[in-house]
N, C-alpha and C positions, 0 to 999 in steps of 0.2 A: 148799389149806387150807379147811376148812369155815367157813361164816359163823357169826355169833352164833346161839346157840340161842334160838328164839322161845318164850317162855313164855306159857301161856294167861293172858288178862287177863279173868277172869270174876268178877263179884261172888259172894261166897260167902254172906254173911248181913249183915243190918243191924246197926248198932251198938246199944248198950244203951239209948240215948235215942231211937232211931229205931223207930217202930212200923210202918215200911214205907210210910207215906203220902208221905214226902218223900225225894227222892233223897239219898243219902249223898254230899255234896260232896267230902269228903276221899277217899272211895273212888274217885270219878270222877277227881279230880285225880291220884291215885296211878296209876290205869289210864292216864291220859294220859301221865304221866311214863314209865311202863314202855314204852309205844308209842314215845315220843320217844327214849328210850334205844336201843331196837332200831333205829329209823330212823337215828339218829346213828352207831350202831356200823357199819351198812352204809356210810354216807357216809364215815366215817373210814377204813374199809378201802379204799374207792376212792381216798381222798386218799393213803393210805399207798402203794398200788400206783403211783399217779402220781408220788409223791415218789421212789420207787425208780427209776423211769424217768429222772427228772430228775437223780438222782445219777449214773446210768450215763452220761448225756449230758455232764455236767460233767466226769466222769473222763476222757472222750475229749478234753478240752481246749476244748470249746465255750464261748464267752462267755456270761455270764449273760443279757445282753440278747437274744442269739439264742435261748437256751433259752426264756426267758419269753415272748418275742414269738411263738414257734412253739407255745407251750402252748395246748391247747384249753381253752375255758371250760367250767365254772368252774375257775379256777386253784386250785391246792392251798391257797393262802392264803385264797381266797374260801370254799372248802369248810370250812375250819377255822373261819373267822369265822361262817359260817352255823350250824355245829354248836354252837359256844359260845353263840351268841345263843338258839338253840332250847332248849338244855339249861338256860340261865339262866331263860328264861321259864317252862318247864314245872316247873323246880325251885322257883321262887318261888311259883308257884300251888300246888304241893304243900305247901310250907312254911307258906304262909298258911292253907290249908284244914286242915292237920294242927293248927296252933295253935288255930284256931277249934273244931275238933272236940274237942281236949283241954279247951279252956275250957268248951265245952258239957257236958263230963263233970265239970265243977266242979273241974278241976285249976287250981291257982293260977298266976298269972303268974310268980311266982318259980320254981315247980316246972317249968313249961314252959321258962323260960329255962335252968334247969339241964339239962334234957333236951336242949335244942338247943345248949347250950354258948355262949350269948350272954347279954347283960345283960337285965334285966327291962325296961329302957327300950326295947331293941330289940323285945322281944315286944309291948310296949304299942303301939309304932309299927306293927308288923306287923298287929296286930289292928285298928288304926284304918284301915289301907289298904282301899280298896274291892276287892272280888273283881274280878279282871281281866276275864275273859270268863266269863259263866256257862256252866257245862258243860251242854250240851243233854241232856235226858232221852231216851234212845233209845226209851222206851215212849210218849212223848208224841206226840200227833197233830201233823202238820206244820202250820205256820201257813197260814191260808186266803189 
């Protein structure tokens, strides 16, 4: 079975409020999310294949302790935990950056809340959160 299709993650154009001088944080966060989704899809495929092997072993009558003790690291459960954590982090960064980008375009908090399917209080809290890790500008010179 073929792996997930890798889509290009290239910036197309700047937003209406962006004259090109500053990096589009929402675009960068979305690009990071796409890369993380691709990475996680590969990781989940590996976890699925390993889970199929565990199922086959269990069906032969092996005890769970024997199966898990013999399983190579990372365990299936560890892979899934890692994927969930990675997607939660990238998804949160994207949600926060997207909310800020919409606010920069003069979209009301109530409208953003309606778009996201959450309360306006949640959007207010989201907008108050500091940006997690600034997304590095690939065109910027490396630090000295």
